[in-house]
MARPAVEX-641098 format. One record per residue (C-alpha): x, y, z; residue in three letters. Coordinates in steps of 0.02 Angstrom, whole numbers, padded with zeros to 5 digits, always signed. Layout:
BEGIN
XYZALA ...
END
This chain:
BEGIN
+00000+00000+00000MET +00069+00170-00046VAL +00094+00285+00102ARG +00087+00461+00039THR +00120+00611+00146LEU +00050+00769+00068ILE +00146+00918+00128VAL +00078+01097+00122TRP +00215+01209+00184ALA +00354+01323+00129LEU +00520+01245+00167LEU +00556+01377+00298VAL +00460+01319+00451GLY +00408+01153+00375THR +00247+01075+00440ALA +00183+00906+00386LEU -00001+00870+00363THR -00052+00694+00320SER -00207+00659+00217GLN -00191+00473+00239ALA -00315+00370+00334SER -00277+00327+00515ALA -00211+00155+00467GLN -00090+00233+00340ASP -00017+00364+00457GLU +00171+00349+00477PRO +00238+00280+00640ASP +00351+00383+00752GLY +00512+00328+00667ALA +00443+00365+00493GLU +00380+00535+00548LEU +00552+00577+00620LYS +00628+00524+00453GLY +00506+00635+00358PHE +00546+00782+00471MET +00735+00755+00456ALA +00718+00738+00268GLY +00619+00899+00256SER +00756+00988+00356GLN +00885+00927+00228ALA +00775+00991+00087VAL +00758+01158+00177ASP +00948+01173+00199ALA +00975+01128+00015PHE +00852+01262-00044ILE +00928+01392+00074LYS +01102+01354+00004ALA +01036+01375-00173LEU +00950+01539-00125ARG +01112+01603-00048ASN +01224+01542-00191HIS +01320+01447-00056ASP +01413+01304-00138LEU +01500+01249+00023ASP +01334+01250+00116GLY +01251+01154-00024LEU +01388+01023-00023MET +01352+00991+00162LYS +01175+00940+00115THR +01219+00814-00022VAL +01307+00646-00033ASP +01369+00524-00165VAL +01321+00419-00255PRO +01204+00553-00323PHE +01063+00527-00449PHE +01086+00673-00570LYS +00937+00726-00676ASP +00894+00548-00727GLY +01047+00545-00840LYS +01192+00483-00734GLU +01256+00437-00563ILE +01387+00554-00490VAL +01510+00453-00387ARG +01633+00581-00315THR +01616+00740-00212ASP +01723+00833-00340GLU +01606+00785-00483GLU +01456+00837-00378LEU +01536+01005-00337ARG +01571+01030-00523ASN +01388+00993-00562PHE +01320+01123-00439PHE +01450+01261-00461GLN +01400+01332-00633PRO +01212+01351-00595PRO +01251+01434-00428LEU +01365+01559-00516GLU +01245+01595-00660GLU +01064+01582-00600LYS +00973+01707-00492GLY +00918+01593-00351PHE +00902+01734-00223SER +00713+01743-00255GLU +00694+01554-00248LEU +00541+01486-00157LYS +00494+01304-00143ALA +00343+01208-00082ASP +00349+01025-00036ILE +00200+00946-00124MET +00224+00762-00083GLU +00339+00644+00010VAL +00348+00457-00023GLN +00462+00318+00029GLN +00553+00247-00122PHE +00486+00073-00086LYS +00312+00140-00123ASP +00358+00206-00296VAL +00495+00083-00348ARG +00381-00001-00476ASP +00346+00168-00559LYS +00533+00198-00590ALA +00549+00139-00769THR +00657+00169-00921GLY +00841+00218-00916ASP +00812+00351-00782ALA +00716+00227-00675GLY +00856+00100-00686GLU +00984+00231-00632LEU +00871+00283-00489LEU +00857+00103-00429LYS +01048+00093-00423LYS +01055+00239-00300VAL +00892+00233-00201ALA +00856+00116-00056GLN +00680+00069-00001ASP +00678+00185+00150ASP +00745+00337+00054ASP +00622+00479+00036LEU +00567+00561-00126MET +00515+00742-00104PHE +00415+00818-00246ARG +00430+01008-00246LEU +00360+01155-00339THR +00500+01282-00360VAL +00472+01465-00405ASN +00593+01606-00442TRP +00538+01762-00529GLY +00405+01715-00656SER +00473+01539-00678LYS +00389+01388-00595THR +00443+01208-00614GLU +00437+01041-00528GLY +00584+00960-00442MET +00614+00792-00360MET +00742+00773-00221LEU +00794+00602-00158LEU +00842+00604+00027VAL +00930+00471+00129ARG +00905+00486+00317VAL +01049+00404+00409LYS +01139+00419+00576GLU +01257+00556+00517GLY +01108+00660+00464GLY +00996+00669+00311PRO +01076+00698+00141LYS +01009+00739-00031ILE +01065+00596-00145ILE +00970+00638-00302GLY +00891+00779-00401LEU +00780+00785-00552ARG +00698+00941-00620ASP 
END
């Protein structure tokens, strides 16, 4: 059964609101994972907004699912992926809303094609997929962030926009 957590909040001051039935509500450990994951997403968006490459690198980890096209395996490659957009794009007006959070195990079967196969090589069943709506200026687009919650803290391990 798919457990979906619908999230209606700006990343700053994240609040989770579940629209699942009582039997589908996440247990305490899952809820802590969702909250930790949302904090990682918040830190990632703040680093983008502030054009802070070092701060952004603290929120990510390898291997990293990159845009459905490849898996980045080193920190240096990941830094090289994020550096040009941070230097060029005007992220200072960036706003993001978390629209949905799902555990990867609940969407694994929907990950198809070449991008799906790459995703399956990086994602573990208990990783979280955050679907965001991102706005800056007059531009609005969707974004998916893959988050792994582990003892050393949650890390973004994938991005697709």
